[in-house]
C-alpha positions in Angstrom: -36.2 2.5 -111.1 -34.3 2.9 -107.8 -36.2 5.7 -106.0 -39.5 4.8 -104.3 -42.1 7.1 -102.7 -43.5 5.6 -99.6 -47.0 6.8 -98.8 -49.4 6.6 -95.9 -46.7 6.6 -93.3 -47.5 7.4 -89.6 -47.2 11.1 -88.8 -44.7 10.2 -85.9 -42.2 8.5 -88.2 -38.8 10.0 -88.4 -35.9 9.4 -90.7 -34.0 7.4 -88.2 -37.0 5.3 -87.4 -37.6 4.5 -91.1 -33.9 3.6 -91.5 -34.2 1.2 -88.5 -37.2 -0.4 -90.2 -35.3 -0.8 -93.5 -32.5 -2.5 -91.6 -35.0 -4.9 -89.8 -36.5 -5.8 -93.2 -33.1 -6.7 -94.5 -32.4 -3.6 -96.6 -29.7 -2.0 -94.4 -27.1 -1.7 -97.2 -29.5 -1.7 -100.1 -30.3 2.1 -100.0 -28.2 5.2 -100.0 -30.7 8.0 -99.4 -33.8 8.5 -97.2 -35.9 11.7 -97.0 -38.8 12.1 -94.6 -40.3 15.6 -95.0 -41.6 17.3 -91.8 -44.5 19.7 -91.6 -42.9 22.9 -90.3 -46.2 24.4 -89.5 -47.4 21.7 -87.1 -46.6 22.0 -83.3 -44.7 18.7 -83.2 -43.1 19.1 -86.6 -44.7 15.8 -87.5 -44.0 13.9 -90.8 -46.2 14.7 -93.7 -47.0 11.0 -94.2 -44.7 10.2 -97.1 -41.0 9.5 -97.7 -38.5 8.8 -100.5 -36.0 6.0 -100.4 -33.3 5.5 -103.1 -32.0 2.0 -103.5 -28.6 1.2 -104.9 -29.9 -1.4 -107.4 -33.3 -1.7 -109.1 -33.7 -5.3 -107.9 -33.5 -4.1 -104.3 -36.2 -1.5 -105.0 -38.4 -4.2 -106.5 -37.9 -6.6 -103.6 -38.6 -3.7 -101.1 -41.8 -2.7 -102.9 -43.1 -6.3 -102.6 -42.2 -6.6 -98.9 -43.5 -3.1 -98.0 -46.9 -3.5 -99.7 -48.9 -4.5 -96.6 -46.3 -3.5 -94.0 -47.4 -2.0 -90.7 -45.0 0.0 -88.5 -44.9 -1.3 -84.9 -45.6 1.1 -82.1 -46.7 4.0 -84.3 -50.1 5.5 -85.0 -51.1 8.0 -87.5 -52.6 11.2 -86.1 
């Protein structure tokens, strides 16, 4: 498995923010695709609270899943 769905993300998260967090966690070159869907019907076009990340190797996806399990995004709050 190389594609993971990340759930319970802050509504203010954007694709570039998620990519920065991936880099900070040591996964900068371990993924090749990030998708953060936005709610087109909200005033702020906020994120829907989930994202998909595709990792290049299954081992990277496994390592990320372990690291991300209790992860909290800094300076973001869910609305």
